[in-house]
N, C-alpha and C positions, 0 to 999 in steps of 0.2 A: 504494499500499500504506499502510495506517495504521500509524504507529509503535506499538510496544508501550507501554502506559500505565504507565510506571515509577512515577510519583508515586503514583497510587492503589494500585498493587500493593505498593509499599513501605509506604504508609500502612496498608494491611490487614495485611501480614505483620509488620511492626514494632510497629504501633499496636494493632491489634485482636487479633491472635494473640499479641502480645508475644514474638515470636521474637527470640532473639539475632541479631545481624547475620550471624554465620557460618552459623547454621542457615537463616536467610532465603535467603542467597545459595547454599546447597547444595540448595535446592528445585528441582525441575524446574517449568516452567510448568504442566504437567499436575497436579503435586501441589499447587501454589498454587490452581489452579482448582478442584480437588476440595475443598480446605479452604474456599474461597469458597462453593461450592455447599452445603456442609454447614452453613454458618452463615448465609449470605445468600440462599439459594435459587439456582436456575439463573441463570447470567449472561444478560443480555439485551442486552449491549453495554458500551461503556466506561462507567466510573462518572462520573456528572455531578458538577459542582462542588457542587450541592446535596446529592447523596447523600453525597459525601465529607465535607462540612460536618456533615451529620447523624451520620455514623459517628464524626467526631471529637468531636462533642458527647456521643454516647452512650458512647464508649470513649476518655476522655481518657488521654493517655499519662503523666499524673502529674507533669508538669513545673511 
């Protein structure tokens, strides 16, 4: 079984969606997947390192 991709999920929820941590952790995986689908299109598998880098470049967290 493949572990849940917490790094990309947190990057998307906290970085792209800019959710406060308490709101991110209150999401169900299905809600997070729906938000992903609405913004990124249908999921095709785990986020690759290149895709994550692209997201981080397009949506910097302002630090």
